[in-house]
N, C-alpha and C positions, 0 to 999 in steps of 0.2 A: 500532758494536756492541761496543766494547771492554769494556763493562760486563758482558757475558755471562760472562766468565771470573770476575769477582768474585762475581757472583750464583751461579754454579755452585759456587764454594768455600763460599759462605754455605750453600747447600742441603746440600752434603756434610757440612760441619761440624755443621749442625743435626741431620742424621741420626745422626752420631756421638754428639752430645749426647743425642739421644733414646734411643739404645742404652744409654748410661751411666745415664740416668734410669730406664729400664725395669729395668735390672739392679739399681739401687738400690732400686726398689720391690719387687723380688723377694727380694733378699738383705740389704738394709738396711745395707750397709757404707758408711761415710762417705766413703771414698776414691772410690767410684763416684759418690756425690752431688757431691763436689767436682770430679771429672772432668767431670760433666755441666755444672755451672755454668761451669767454665773453657771448655769447648767452646762453650757458648752465647755467652759474652763474646767469644771470638775470632771466632766466626761473625758476630756483629753488627758487628764491625770491618769485615768484608768488605761488609756491607750499606751502611755509610757510604761505602766506596770505590765501590760500584756506583752509589749515588745521585750521587756527585760526577762519575762518568764518564758519566752520562747515562741511567741506567736509567729514571728517572722514578718518582715515588712511586706513582702509580696502576698503571702497567704493571708495574713491578718488584715491587710488593707482591702483585699477582695471580699473577705467574709464580712468585714465591717460595712463596706459600701453596699453590698447586696442586701444584707440583713437589715440595715438601717433604712434603705430605700423601700424594702417590702413593708417594714413597719410604718414608715411615713405614708405609704400608699394606703395601708389599712386605716390609719388615722384620718387621712384625707377623705376616704370613702365613707367611713362610719360616723365620724364626728362632724365633718364639714360638708358632707353630701356632695363631694366633688365627683366628677365622671372620668372614666378612662376610655381611651380610644383602643381599637383593636391592636394597633401597633404597640401601644404601651403595655397591653396585656401580654403580647408576645415577648416583649422585652423583659417583663417580670419572669415569665417562664424560662427564658434563656438564663436569667440571673440565678434562678433556683437550680437549673442544671449545672451552672458553673460551680455553685457551692457543693453539689453532690460530687462533681469531678475532683474538687480539691481534697475531699476526704476519701476518695476511692484509692485503695492501696492494692 
């Protein structure tokens, strides 16, 4: 399970890139856009490492997708005061269940 560290860094850097991207969309400064692109590139380097270390494409992609989505939702809710619909909350819950099922042995 050595790949979890790399996958965690991927998720955190992706969240940082998402913040830069949101800030760019709100304020339009190119330094924020460039920061977003740089963070996305560095994040994806950790994806390559996670794959090499045994994350598995299917399992790793699902964990990354759900975890980064949940983190992005948290950022949207707390930093940018965005709102969720009931359907979106249900979708998040299903995503959490999918992660639990991936690790269920």
